[in-house]
Wavefront OBJ file of the C-alpha trace (Angstrom):
o trace
v -1.762 -20.928 16.694
v 0.414 -20.431 13.545
v 4.372 -19.914 14.230
v 5.221 -17.059 11.899
v 9.249 -17.477 12.354
v 10.532 -18.313 8.743
v 9.940 -21.935 9.148
v 7.165 -22.081 10.845
v 5.264 -20.099 8.105
v 6.599 -22.407 5.135
v 5.475 -25.147 6.755
v 2.103 -23.515 6.841
v 2.253 -22.397 3.227
v 0.712 -25.196 1.198
v -2.974 -24.580 2.364
v -2.997 -21.589 0.106
v -2.544 -21.699 -3.567
v -2.304 -19.445 -6.430
v -5.607 -17.084 -7.057
v -6.780 -16.912 -11.010
v -6.106 -14.228 -12.415
v -8.647 -11.415 -12.667
v -9.482 -8.664 -15.301
v -10.684 -6.567 -12.453
v -8.618 -6.918 -8.992
v -5.801 -7.897 -8.585
v -4.832 -12.100 -7.918
v -3.645 -13.507 -4.821
v -1.263 -15.573 -3.934
v -1.250 -17.158 -0.320
v 1.332 -17.095 1.578
v 4.077 -19.185 2.258
v 6.582 -16.158 2.414
v 6.750 -13.747 5.542
v 8.932 -11.544 7.231
v 12.466 -12.474 7.624
v 13.517 -10.905 11.672
v 16.323 -9.077 9.237
v 13.712 -7.422 7.574
v 13.687 -4.967 10.185
v 15.228 -3.481 13.576
v 14.464 -5.872 15.499
v 15.991 -5.778 19.357
v 17.784 -8.754 19.692
v 17.528 -8.388 23.655
v 13.228 -8.347 23.335
v 13.171 -4.003 23.810
v 10.679 -2.670 21.692
v 10.693 -2.268 17.896
v 10.914 1.455 17.710
v 8.583 2.852 14.683
v 8.336 6.382 15.669
v 5.757 7.028 12.667
v 6.865 5.634 9.866
v 4.956 3.415 7.299
v 5.198 -0.234 8.357
v 4.738 -1.380 5.024
v 2.891 -5.251 5.813
v 5.083 -6.491 2.680
v 8.678 -6.875 4.505
v 7.234 -5.950 8.066
v 8.853 -7.811 11.014
v 6.582 -6.651 13.647
v 4.429 -9.820 13.311
v 4.824 -11.593 15.910
v 1.877 -14.438 15.839
v -0.449 -15.268 13.301
v -4.100 -17.454 14.067
v -6.669 -18.466 10.914
v -4.979 -14.963 9.395
v -1.522 -15.337 7.202
v 0.330 -12.744 4.555
v -1.094 -12.304 0.984
v 1.263 -11.764 -2.423
v -1.373 -9.171 -4.385
v -0.474 -9.857 -8.154
v -0.932 -6.010 -9.562
v -3.919 -5.852 -13.250
v -2.767 -5.451 -16.920
v -3.885 -2.580 -17.844
v -2.948 -1.087 -21.128
v -0.191 -0.893 -23.633
v 2.163 1.676 -23.421
v 4.545 2.041 -25.733
v 5.326 -0.212 -28.910
v 8.982 -0.156 -29.727
v 8.551 0.569 -33.400
v 10.981 2.814 -34.267
v 13.939 2.346 -36.887
v 15.987 2.903 -34.017
v 14.167 0.194 -31.421
v 12.803 -2.797 -32.352
v 11.721 -6.696 -30.253
v 14.412 -6.324 -27.816
v 14.111 -3.277 -25.736
v 14.068 -4.892 -22.325
v 15.479 -2.987 -19.642
v 13.864 0.152 -18.524
v 14.348 2.760 -15.687
v 11.042 4.978 -14.824
v 11.521 7.475 -12.245
v 9.373 11.070 -11.756
v 11.293 14.289 -12.378
v 9.864 17.342 -11.132
v 6.528 17.164 -12.988
v 6.864 14.173 -15.668
v 8.362 10.396 -15.979
v 10.912 9.443 -17.379
v 11.332 6.196 -18.669
v 14.879 5.071 -19.888
v 14.984 2.190 -21.595
v 17.489 -0.033 -24.190
v 16.873 0.812 -28.358
v 17.362 -2.969 -29.267
v 16.477 -5.290 -32.333
v 16.460 -8.914 -32.722
v 16.170 -10.324 -36.151
v 15.805 -14.502 -35.353
v 16.097 -16.241 -38.641
v 18.356 -19.034 -39.887
v 20.040 -20.108 -37.278
v 21.063 -16.566 -35.964
v 20.102 -14.310 -34.144
v 21.254 -11.111 -36.053
v 20.999 -7.368 -34.474
v 20.658 -5.201 -37.004
v 21.882 -1.351 -35.032
v 24.101 -0.632 -31.929
v 22.686 -1.285 -28.798
v 21.197 1.978 -27.066
v 19.510 3.661 -24.897
v 17.078 6.107 -25.624
v 14.791 8.121 -23.121
v 10.403 9.222 -23.132
v 8.712 10.926 -20.857
v 5.150 11.206 -19.613
v 2.764 13.664 -17.291
v 0.891 11.086 -16.235
v 2.739 8.006 -16.478
v -0.075 6.613 -18.757
v 0.800 7.833 -21.960
v 4.174 8.280 -23.352
v 5.981 10.423 -25.918
v 9.459 10.443 -27.413
v 11.229 14.283 -27.347
v 13.203 14.752 -30.242
v 16.845 15.397 -28.545
v 19.170 15.985 -31.845
v 21.916 13.932 -30.201
v 23.011 10.735 -31.891
v 22.409 10.249 -35.633
v 20.405 7.534 -37.111
v 19.801 6.316 -40.666
v 20.996 9.452 -41.468
v 19.024 11.823 -39.117
v 19.068 12.585 -35.533
v 15.497 13.620 -35.188
v 15.032 10.619 -32.272
v 15.257 10.244 -28.393
v 18.680 8.352 -28.319
v 20.664 9.605 -25.371
v 24.123 10.562 -26.260
v 27.191 9.038 -24.377
v 25.305 6.200 -22.653
v 26.891 3.317 -24.798
v 25.645 -0.109 -24.685
v 21.646 -0.168 -24.054
v 22.582 -2.000 -20.807
v 22.822 1.881 -19.480
v 21.253 2.549 -16.450
v 20.465 6.185 -15.642
v 18.543 7.610 -12.525
v 18.155 10.950 -11.025
v 20.382 11.545 -7.680
v 18.527 12.868 -5.304
v 21.480 13.261 -2.745
v 20.861 16.742 -1.265
v 24.413 18.342 -2.741
v 24.243 16.552 -5.769
v 26.370 18.889 -8.384
v 24.559 20.571 -11.246
v 26.544 18.657 -13.666
v 25.747 15.116 -12.035
v 22.055 15.636 -11.093
v 21.539 12.595 -13.566
v 24.398 9.952 -12.900
v 24.531 6.304 -15.152
v 26.357 2.905 -15.416
v 27.956 2.325 -18.445
v 28.990 -0.963 -19.453
v 32.068 -1.888 -21.453
v 35.302 -3.500 -22.063
v 33.500 -6.600 -23.328
v 30.884 -6.831 -20.636
v 33.501 -6.470 -18.130
v 33.866 -3.545 -16.507
v 31.054 -0.483 -15.402
v 31.950 3.022 -15.690
v 30.277 5.769 -13.317
v 28.646 8.772 -15.841
v 27.004 12.054 -15.425
v 24.569 14.592 -16.657
v 22.961 18.017 -16.271
v 20.034 17.445 -17.817
v 19.696 13.541 -18.239
v 19.979 13.412 -22.349
v 24.225 14.023 -22.431
v 26.256 11.745 -20.325
v 29.827 11.741 -19.326
v 31.967 9.632 -17.948
v 33.106 10.646 -13.975
v 36.233 8.727 -14.145
v 38.533 6.632 -15.854
v 38.622 4.127 -13.705
v 36.119 1.680 -13.549
v 33.510 1.807 -10.946
v 34.129 -2.293 -10.987
v 35.547 -4.735 -12.583
v 35.643 -8.666 -12.937
v 38.360 -10.765 -13.811
v 41.586 -11.696 -12.942
v 42.607 -7.995 -12.583
v 39.828 -6.937 -10.502
v 40.839 -5.375 -7.441
v 37.251 -6.349 -5.441
v 38.200 -9.459 -6.009
v 35.132 -10.175 -8.521
v 35.811 -13.378 -11.014
v 31.879 -14.835 -11.259
v 30.843 -12.087 -12.256
v 27.923 -10.517 -15.451
v 27.749 -7.147 -15.805
v 25.398 -8.117 -19.008
v 22.449 -7.406 -17.436
v 20.485 -3.756 -15.771
v 22.648 -2.835 -13.065
v 20.967 -0.058 -10.345
v 22.076 1.879 -8.450
v 20.307 4.681 -6.605
v 20.835 6.911 -3.516
v 19.846 5.423 -0.300
v 18.259 8.632 1.707
v 18.015 6.313 4.560
v 20.905 4.595 4.928
v 23.130 7.809 3.590
v 24.709 5.945 0.886
v 24.523 4.945 -2.520
v 23.610 1.351 -3.470
v 24.921 -0.604 -6.984
v 22.520 -3.987 -7.431
v 24.890 -6.438 -9.847
v 24.545 -9.881 -10.921
v 26.755 -12.204 -10.803
v 27.012 -16.289 -11.230
v 26.742 -18.665 -8.222
v 27.620 -22.107 -7.329
v 25.075 -24.436 -6.857
v 25.375 -26.277 -3.790
v 23.771 -29.913 -5.465
v 25.249 -30.422 -8.797
v 27.996 -28.693 -9.208
v 26.372 -26.013 -11.335
v 26.353 -22.347 -11.267
v 23.006 -19.871 -10.939
v 22.598 -15.976 -11.283
v 21.976 -14.419 -8.407
v 22.628 -10.591 -6.796
v 24.946 -8.961 -4.842
v 24.905 -5.443 -3.586
v 27.607 -3.285 -3.157
v 27.769 0.487 -1.040
v 29.266 3.854 -2.096
v 30.190 7.429 -0.501
v 31.115 8.964 -3.768
v 29.662 7.010 -7.006
v 33.228 6.196 -7.642
v 34.823 3.541 -4.916
v 32.969 0.907 -3.696
v 33.223 -1.937 -1.199
v 33.284 -5.651 -2.148
v 29.930 -6.738 -3.058
v 27.902 -8.839 -1.009
v 25.449 -11.277 -2.373
v 21.539 -10.777 -1.118
v 20.495 -13.657 1.191
v 16.806 -14.910 1.061
v 16.248 -16.762 3.765
v 13.255 -19.279 4.468
v 12.889 -18.902 0.790
v 12.587 -22.680 -0.686
v 14.094 -22.172 -4.077
v 16.999 -19.947 -3.433
v 18.958 -20.731 -5.817
v 16.689 -19.851 -9.051
v 17.730 -17.585 -11.556
v 17.227 -14.096 -10.876
v 18.378 -12.189 -14.197
v 17.685 -9.034 -13.384
v 17.028 -7.286 -9.417
v 14.932 -3.749 -9.863
v 15.445 -2.616 -6.125
v 14.291 1.001 -6.170
v 13.909 2.764 -2.266
v 9.702 2.986 -1.948
v 8.612 6.546 -1.776
v 6.325 6.462 0.622
v 8.711 4.413 3.058
v 12.049 4.900 1.807
v 13.593 3.147 4.632
v 11.484 0.198 2.603
v 13.601 -1.326 -0.465
v 11.274 -3.211 -3.071
v 12.710 -5.968 -5.714
v 10.903 -6.881 -9.058
v 13.916 -9.481 -10.355
v 12.709 -11.300 -13.753
v 12.867 -14.749 -12.846
v 14.701 -17.047 -15.683
v 13.608 -20.502 -16.073
v 15.639 -22.873 -18.010
v 14.124 -26.765 -18.030
v 16.081 -29.722 -18.537
v 16.082 -30.103 -22.437
v 13.015 -29.593 -24.398
v 9.678 -30.729 -22.408
v 6.088 -31.651 -23.406
v 4.746 -27.917 -22.869
v 6.939 -26.204 -25.189
v 5.659 -27.401 -28.180
v 1.933 -26.338 -26.300
v 2.457 -22.986 -25.539
v 2.042 -20.153 -28.411
v 3.804 -20.077 -31.388
v 6.021 -23.080 -31.158
v 7.525 -22.575 -35.005
v 9.276 -19.596 -33.819
v 10.107 -21.092 -30.443
v 12.090 -23.816 -32.269
v 13.488 -21.351 -34.683
v 15.334 -19.259 -31.480
v 16.596 -22.681 -30.417
v 18.616 -23.189 -33.719
v 20.974 -20.465 -32.278
v 21.130 -21.136 -28.993
v 18.942 -24.128 -27.343
v 17.934 -21.526 -24.242
v 16.156 -19.245 -26.428
v 13.794 -21.383 -27.107
v 13.335 -23.348 -24.020
v 13.846 -20.698 -21.653
v 10.705 -18.575 -19.875
v 11.147 -15.604 -17.532
v 8.555 -14.213 -14.830
v 8.943 -11.020 -12.445
v 9.103 -12.453 -8.844
v 8.458 -9.971 -5.804
v 10.759 -9.496 -2.999
v 11.066 -6.664 0.127
v 14.291 -5.563 2.161
v 14.942 -2.760 4.912
v 18.802 -3.230 5.131
v 19.389 -3.747 1.653
v 20.848 -7.169 1.961
v 18.559 -9.561 3.644
v 15.540 -9.597 1.862
v 12.097 -10.723 2.016
v 11.393 -12.992 -1.191
v 8.223 -14.247 -2.708
v 8.993 -17.042 -4.641
v 5.603 -17.411 -6.639
v 5.123 -14.646 -9.593
v 4.201 -11.483 -9.351
v 3.462 -10.967 -12.354
v 2.682 -14.602 -14.715
v 3.269 -15.253 -18.743
v -0.857 -15.329 -18.778
v -2.760 -16.274 -21.591
v -1.181 -13.888 -24.225
v -0.122 -15.308 -27.785
v 3.688 -13.624 -27.212
v 4.299 -13.799 -23.560
v 5.645 -17.383 -22.866
v 9.372 -16.640 -23.990
v 12.878 -15.665 -22.568
v 12.432 -12.019 -21.630
v 9.157 -11.480 -21.609
v 6.787 -10.999 -18.830
v 10.126 -8.371 -17.238
v 9.092 -6.026 -15.305
v 11.224 -2.615 -15.476
v 12.827 -0.819 -12.586
v 10.801 2.254 -10.706
v 7.667 2.994 -9.992
v 4.660 5.168 -11.215
v 1.714 7.088 -9.712
v -0.773 7.219 -11.863
v -4.871 7.911 -11.879
v -7.001 5.127 -10.878
v -9.756 3.950 -13.869
v -11.976 4.518 -11.683
v -13.353 8.014 -11.000
v -12.959 9.252 -8.082
v -10.766 6.441 -6.413
v -7.353 7.356 -5.168
v -3.998 6.863 -7.151
v -2.484 3.684 -8.240
v 0.700 2.349 -8.043
v 2.182 1.180 -12.444
v 5.380 -1.038 -13.005
v 5.860 -1.473 -16.802
v 6.688 -5.549 -18.381
v 8.134 -6.856 -21.466
v 5.482 -8.524 -23.717
v 6.784 -9.798 -27.130
v 10.084 -10.643 -27.256
v 12.234 -11.491 -29.873
v 9.359 -12.181 -32.487
v 8.297 -9.629 -35.446
v 10.439 -5.993 -35.014
v 9.362 -4.781 -31.691
v 7.463 -5.319 -28.250
v 4.666 -4.160 -26.810
v 5.839 -2.285 -23.081
v 2.788 -3.479 -21.364
v 1.152 -0.797 -17.872
v 0.081 -3.219 -14.747
v -1.675 -1.855 -11.130
v -2.435 -2.195 -7.863
v -3.220 -0.363 -4.919
v -1.340 2.137 -2.807
v 0.998 0.115 -0.764
v -0.870 -2.863 -1.973
v 2.239 -5.391 -2.735
v 1.474 -7.389 0.172
v -1.209 -7.622 2.792
v -2.561 -9.547 6.237
v -5.886 -10.744 4.870
v -8.307 -13.511 6.900
v -11.454 -15.440 4.703
v -15.111 -14.423 6.432
v -14.462 -17.124 9.288
v -11.978 -14.734 10.331
v -8.141 -14.279 11.845
v -5.828 -12.832 13.830
v -2.220 -11.394 13.927
v -0.389 -10.047 16.922
v 2.963 -8.255 16.566
v 5.389 -8.098 18.988
v 6.512 -5.106 20.972
v 6.340 -1.587 19.002
v 7.120 1.894 20.469
v 5.521 5.172 18.586
v 4.656 8.274 18.159
v 1.820 10.606 16.845
v -1.923 9.876 18.682
v -3.711 7.838 16.042
v -3.183 4.600 13.875
v -4.084 4.336 10.168
v -4.386 1.274 8.102
v -4.436 1.099 4.410
v -7.888 -1.637 4.401
v -10.002 -3.127 2.111
v -12.700 -5.245 3.236
v -15.450 -6.976 1.375
v -19.526 -5.832 2.369
v -19.610 -8.023 5.913
v -15.604 -8.113 6.283
v -14.342 -5.862 8.539
v -10.746 -5.002 10.830
v -11.111 -4.372 14.646
v -7.525 -3.653 16.398
v -6.488 -4.712 20.120
v -4.320 -1.934 21.564
v -2.580 -4.373 24.909
v 0.837 -3.755 27.060
v 3.978 -5.952 25.931
v 2.335 -9.070 27.967
v -0.384 -9.520 26.094
v -3.423 -7.892 28.033
v -5.604 -5.556 26.462
v -5.326 -1.810 28.137
v -8.303 -0.212 29.463
v -10.259 1.663 26.702
v -8.881 -0.014 23.412
v -9.648 -3.546 23.696
v -11.139 -5.585 20.601
v -14.791 -5.768 21.559
v -14.149 -1.293 22.605
v -12.687 -0.883 18.777
v -15.481 0.368 15.972
v -15.579 -2.109 12.781
v -13.403 -0.808 10.283
v -15.372 -1.367 6.980
v -14.489 0.096 3.453
v -12.106 0.952 1.251
v -9.487 2.933 2.087
v -5.770 3.869 1.712
v -5.878 5.795 5.520
v -8.532 5.051 7.570
v -8.403 5.816 11.465
v -9.095 3.281 13.964
v -11.604 4.691 16.483
v -12.569 2.595 19.916
v -15.776 3.514 21.992
v -18.163 5.115 19.194
v -15.554 7.257 17.692
v -12.744 7.768 19.847
v -9.164 7.865 18.063
v -6.787 9.461 20.921
v -4.094 7.298 21.447
v -2.162 10.169 22.344
v -1.988 8.412 26.378
v 0.143 5.291 24.616
v 2.637 7.355 22.146
v 6.140 6.353 23.598
v 4.839 3.034 25.394
v 5.352 -0.423 24.586
v 2.663 -1.790 23.380
v 1.270 -4.548 20.918
v -1.058 -4.848 18.464
v -3.553 -7.396 18.095
v -5.971 -7.414 14.581
v -9.168 -9.272 14.027
v -8.944 -9.890 10.821
v -12.931 -11.295 8.612
v -13.046 -11.140 4.717
v -10.494 -8.233 4.783
v -6.644 -7.274 3.997
v -4.323 -4.956 5.787
v -1.890 -3.563 3.171
v -0.170 -1.025 6.434
v -0.087 0.682 9.200
v 1.122 4.163 10.804
v 0.491 5.731 13.396
v 0.522 9.795 13.119
v -0.620 12.763 15.176
v -3.888 14.052 14.123
v -4.889 15.987 10.597
v -5.908 19.335 11.860
v -5.622 23.047 9.277
v -3.177 24.441 11.633
v -0.927 20.515 11.773
v -1.639 20.586 7.307
v -0.347 24.814 7.468
v 2.829 23.840 8.964
v 3.465 20.998 7.037
v 3.311 22.902 3.870
v 5.188 26.020 5.272
v 7.908 22.923 6.378
v 8.141 21.705 2.706
v 8.831 25.388 0.867
v 11.789 25.536 3.675
v 12.994 22.215 2.701
v 12.739 23.388 -0.922
v 9.790 20.313 -1.922
v 7.432 23.245 -2.325
v 7.863 26.749 -4.295
v 6.773 29.474 -3.009
v 3.687 29.669 -5.442
v 2.838 26.731 -4.737
v 3.040 27.122 -0.487
v 0.794 30.508 -0.864
v -1.654 28.630 -2.562
v -2.307 26.040 -0.564
v -1.699 27.781 2.386
v -4.940 30.423 1.125
v -6.961 27.447 -0.079
v -6.551 26.048 3.259
v -7.419 29.328 5.097
v -10.675 29.572 2.366
v -11.464 25.947 4.196
v -11.050 26.542 7.223
v -13.257 29.992 7.607
v -16.027 28.813 5.238
v -16.016 25.502 7.565
v -16.020 27.410 10.242
v -19.098 29.553 9.276
v -21.031 26.456 7.966
v -20.696 26.830 4.402
v -20.123 23.428 3.115
v -20.112 23.940 -0.691
v -17.572 26.744 0.230
v -15.832 24.745 1.956
v -15.520 21.678 -0.690
v -14.699 24.167 -2.970
v -11.698 25.220 -1.253
v -10.243 21.667 -0.519
v -10.902 20.795 -4.251
v -9.039 23.624 -5.441
v -6.422 22.772 -2.914
v -5.953 19.466 -4.149
v -5.371 20.811 -7.370
v -2.483 22.597 -6.362
v -1.342 19.130 -4.296
v -1.581 17.331 -8.402
v 1.263 19.542 -9.299
v 3.412 18.897 -6.178
v 6.793 16.822 -8.436
v 7.710 15.079 -5.027
v 5.802 11.810 -4.793
v 5.855 11.282 -0.325
v 5.192 15.182 0.031
v 2.368 14.667 -3.198
v 0.993 11.866 -1.012
v 1.570 13.265 2.503
v -0.864 16.070 1.600
v -3.429 13.814 -0.765
v -4.006 12.144 2.027
v -4.504 15.744 4.317
v -7.141 17.246 1.521
v -8.624 13.688 2.496
v -9.280 13.838 5.896
v -9.599 17.376 6.116
v -12.740 16.989 4.076
v -14.078 14.894 6.229
v -13.590 17.845 9.189
v -15.505 19.653 7.480
v -18.424 17.331 6.403
v -18.551 17.227 10.747
v -18.104 20.858 11.239
v -20.871 21.625 8.789
v -22.891 18.408 8.332
v -26.898 19.292 9.585
v -27.495 16.992 13.207
v -28.702 13.600 12.270
v -32.593 13.180 13.856
v -33.047 11.352 16.635
v -33.692 7.564 16.089
v -36.317 5.635 17.997
v -37.106 2.094 17.886
v -38.435 -0.947 20.611
v -37.475 -4.293 21.386
v -39.810 -7.145 22.435
v -39.148 -10.040 24.525
v -36.264 -7.740 26.626
v -35.668 -10.282 29.290
v -32.126 -9.517 29.561
v -31.877 -5.783 29.484
v -27.805 -5.740 29.921
v -27.766 -7.831 26.362
v -31.215 -6.532 24.245
v -30.293 -4.417 20.924
v -32.843 -1.181 19.942
v -34.506 -2.386 16.582
v -37.229 -1.213 14.249
v -34.434 2.066 14.935
v -36.183 5.090 12.550
v -40.052 3.675 12.664
v -40.551 6.694 14.514
v -44.837 6.406 13.516
v -45.098 3.617 14.647
v -48.139 3.234 17.833
v -47.093 0.711 19.481
v -47.599 -0.431 23.668
v -44.878 -0.126 26.204
v -46.001 -2.842 28.842
v -46.165 -5.473 26.735
v -43.803 -8.860 26.532
v -40.954 -7.349 28.115
v -41.070 -4.204 25.656
v -38.472 -1.499 25.883
v -38.589 1.668 24.004
v -35.616 3.748 23.524
v -33.764 6.235 21.229
v -30.230 6.064 19.171
v -28.183 9.642 18.252
v -25.517 9.367 15.422
v -23.119 10.975 18.275
v -22.830 10.340 21.587
v -24.841 13.086 23.376
v -25.370 13.969 27.077
v -28.732 12.961 28.327
v -30.215 14.600 31.484
v -34.012 13.069 31.584
v -36.448 11.466 30.029
v -40.563 11.402 29.778
v -42.374 9.052 28.755
v -46.288 10.153 27.430
v -49.442 8.171 27.259
v -51.706 8.783 24.672
v -54.953 8.770 27.552
v -52.693 8.706 30.745
v -54.321 5.488 32.197
v -52.189 2.937 32.635
v -51.220 0.590 34.471
v -47.485 1.252 34.990
v -46.048 3.360 37.966
v -43.056 4.819 38.567
v -41.575 1.599 40.268
v -42.057 -0.553 37.095
v -39.861 1.761 35.413
v -35.590 1.844 34.169
v -33.126 3.673 32.476
v -30.239 1.483 30.390
v -27.462 3.349 28.162
v -25.655 1.207 25.285
v -22.313 2.897 22.656
v -22.715 0.791 20.436
v -26.227 -0.686 20.643
v -23.812 -4.606 20.867
v -25.077 -5.860 23.774
v -22.793 -3.570 26.319
v -26.205 -2.364 28.181
v -25.091 -0.980 31.795
v -28.362 0.394 34.165
v -28.546 3.801 34.904
v -28.225 4.328 38.726
v -30.034 6.892 40.478
v -32.744 8.076 38.626
v -35.784 9.879 40.062
v -39.026 8.552 38.105
v -42.080 10.495 38.426
v -45.433 10.215 37.675
v -46.980 12.978 35.528
v -50.561 12.966 34.099
v -49.771 11.669 30.821
v -46.742 9.615 31.412
v -43.606 10.079 33.495
v -40.340 11.744 33.846
v -36.596 11.062 34.672
v -34.811 13.032 35.969
v -31.451 13.195 37.812
v -29.697 11.482 34.948
v -25.878 12.325 33.570
v -24.584 9.986 30.894
v -23.133 10.565 28.179
v -24.411 7.311 25.553
v -25.698 6.892 21.929
v -28.070 4.661 23.209
v -31.121 5.043 25.669
v -33.643 3.168 26.578
v -36.625 2.341 29.172
v -37.395 -1.392 30.273
v -40.135 -2.358 32.010
v -41.093 -5.528 33.356
v -44.625 -6.973 32.356
v -45.044 -10.062 29.893
v -48.533 -9.970 29.398
v -50.628 -8.528 26.753
v -52.510 -6.396 28.400
v -51.125 -3.781 27.092
v -52.280 -0.348 28.874
v -49.692 2.288 28.142
v -49.595 3.291 23.739
v -48.365 5.981 21.653
v -46.387 6.921 18.073
v -42.987 5.888 19.152
v -41.266 9.472 18.483
v -44.464 10.781 20.506
v -44.115 7.848 23.430
v -40.485 9.269 24.150
v -39.165 12.411 24.571
v -34.912 13.079 25.538
v -33.076 15.463 26.997
v -29.997 16.277 25.864
v -27.308 18.809 27.900
l 1 2 3 4 5 6 7 8 9 10 11 12 13 14 15 16 17 18 19 20 21 22 23 24 25 26 27 28 29 30 31 32 33 34 35 36 37 38 39 40 41 42 43 44 45 46 47 48 49 50 51 52 53 54 55 56 57 58 59 60 61 62 63 64 65 66 67 68 69 70 71 72 73 74 75 76 77 78 79 80 81 82 83 84 85 86 87 88 89 90 91 92 93 94 95 96 97 98 99 100 101 102 103 104 105 106 107 108 109 110 111 112 113 114 115 116 117 118 119 120 121 122 123 124 125 126 127 128 129 130 131 132 133 134 135 136 137 138 139 140 141 142 143 144 145 146 147 148 149 150 151 152 153 154 155 156 157 158 159 160 161 162 163 164 165 166 167 168 169 170 171 172 173 174 175 176 177 178 179 180 181 182 183 184 185 186 187 188 189 190 191 192 193 194 195 196 197 198 199 200 201 202 203 204 205 206 207 208 209 210 211 212 213 214 215 216 217 218 219 220 221 222 223 224 225 226 227 228 229 230 231 232 233 234 235 236 237 238 239 240 241 242 243 244 245 246 247 248 249 250 251 252 253 254 255 256 257 258 259 260 261 262 263 264 265 266 267 268 269 270 271 272 273 274 275 276 277 278 279 280 281 282 283 284 285 286 287 288 289 290 291 292 293 294 295 296 297 298 299 300 301 302 303 304 305 306 307 308 309 310 311 312 313 314 315 316 317 318 319 320 321 322 323 324 325 326 327 328 329 330 331 332 333 334 335 336 337 338 339 340 341 342 343 344 345 346 347 348 349 350 351 352 353 354 355 356 357 358 359 360 361 362 363 364 365 366 367 368 369 370 371 372 373 374 375 376 377 378 379 380 381 382 383 384 385 386 387 388 389 390 391 392 393 394 395 396 397 398 399 400 401 402 403 404 405 406 407 408 409 410 411 412 413 414 415 416 417 418 419 420 421 422 423 424 425 426 427 428 429 430 431 432 433 434 435 436 437 438 439 440 441 442 443 444 445 446 447 448 449 450 451 452 453 454 455 456 457 458 459 460 461 462 463 464 465 466 467 468 469 470 471 472 473 474 475 476 477 478 479 480 481 482 483 484 485 486 487 488 489 490 491 492 493 494 495 496 497 498 499 500 501 502 503 504 505 506 507 508 509 510 511 512 513 514 515 516 517 518 519 520 521 522 523 524 525 526 527 528 529 530 531 532 533 534 535 536 537 538 539 540 541 542 543 544 545 546 547 548 549 550 551 552 553 554 555 556 557 558 559 560 561 562 563 564 565 566 567 568 569 570 571 572 573 574 575 576 577 578 579 580 581 582 583 584 585 586 587 588 589 590 591 592 593 594 595 596 597 598 599 600 601 602 603 604 605 606 607 608 609 610 611 612 613 614 615 616 617 618 619 620 621 622 623 624 625 626 627 628 629 630 631 632 633 634 635 636 637 638 639 640 641 642 643 644 645 646 647 648 649 650 651 652 653 654 655 656 657 658 659 660 661 662 663 664 665 666 667 668 669 670 671 672 673 674 675 676 677 678 679 680 681 682 683 684 685 686 687 688 689 690 691 692 693 694 695 696 697 698 699 700 701 702 703 704 705 706 707 708 709 710 711 712 713 714 715 716 717 718 719 720 721 722 723 724 725 726 727 728 729 730 731 732 733 734 735 736 737 738 739 740 741 742 743 744 745 746 747 748 749 750 751 752 753 754 755 756
């Protein structure tokens, strides 16, 4: 069993290395990191963690108590296409910083418009550093709106914003509910020779003004916050944190290095109630990180839309080797590397990549020290400021037809060289940052005691064809709760963002355990679990209630509400009448309206509901599956002997032959009230006392004998009455082990099952 304290997991970390980067699927890194105890509300008095119905992202979870053969695994995103090339005259090769966020039915990307000319032992800046804005309806294709605000080359036909000052400015949409209309967009302006930052506001996100003549923060001898060793010349990130109901501001500073007296770049965080007056910043903490003193040039912290209490960061790691190394000359374009170094040696020797980290309190972060985005094999991505992920996550269509949406982040390639750089899109599955993973040999993870609300447990999971996940619900002492044991859990396999866990052949109801302290035991086999949550069962009525609530809080327009409710009513009515095609079309129409919703969280909730309602419609309108018949030879232990040859109903077999049993399988549990056995000629050595009935829920060694059955001889066989048992499988067992069979028929004609 593996200790999952920080110290314990770090000891075990070295057994797994970085996975290879694949072209078709994310690479993974075996998990030396584990969620820190301070990253979530763990009760120090041992009382259960109050999960409620929130999404528990495996990235940063503190619910796991111990591991046995399973591990946390970092997943690296897949490189996709070049989303944008900064080739306009006002852009260039140093358009490094960016922030992507959804704004209504479009995405906005605010980015630095800056160029470097390298040559003659100098790095020249041919035009001022400013902030530009691009837009996209899908996060894939980006355009530059002509804003007509800023002169460049004698023309205002460009996408440059006004009033944002230096290109280090950060712009965001303020989601605070009571934000004034003239400050719906906010920004941070770098000024006063990078010693001060000012708060900006805008009504439309294109023209900004200062909110106050007093800086948000300064550094230096006169700093009111006592900041001396700071560096504002980065992307200073801010946002409204709805969980904490405060603004957060992430800043860069220089921290003294303990072992050699030097400094390294780190991140501090400050909070504010009004975006003008800020608390004294405090350094971020990375408990258990084996490399806490690495340079982090940026932080790029954002709230995660599916779980706003979780903050995700994508910092750029700045790696500065001690002087020139032999490998520097084996990297792409060594000539340009030497040219840059003539201006400053670090311009030639430094390299960068992206890390991943997560937090629940905004201060203590679970930081992975393996790269989230590596430089890779490209010719223009082994330089300082390459492979740097911008701030923000977009929800984008999958490149696989019919697959759910993905998450996209955007990173730089080609910094310094030429007259432009590429903004490259990377993707990963929803929630797919970190998983609980186990190999084919299997592994387990057990949570601490948690308390939930709802009546279903839902997993975001992916398995191999041979893999699966099972879940056991335990009491706080670790004893399985009857009915929810590991052996009673239906194996979960597939690739699903919201797979409902079931026990005992399809029962998903956990309502009896809600509000009670429980532990979860995950048994994982060649599979990944990315997140889990408890929720109320999704129904047509509950979805209508959710839509009404979204309209009341302003998330949905009246037109969207009315269309969604109409499509749901059509789908429900059609399903109840058994009209599968009509119900499916109504849900397709429902999904089309859902895709129009600009709020990521609401769109995600209703898209999940649409998928679940499709499953409900299939169940309501599906034709009954035919009963499948089969048999089993050498059934000497009927309690464990499983039916085989299911579906071969026309096969002619003998029953009283080598301990053979005959049986039937149903698609779902049925109530069995009677059986009939028929022989082709009515002549048999079998007697009523030779026959017994067994039933099973899984056909997996869980057979139980049905007591009190009355067996009677009829002219061509036997009848079995007095049954009242619910099961998915039934079989009739006889005792003869020899070859002198006397009872024969086709399987489907030999056994007849009567159900209620």
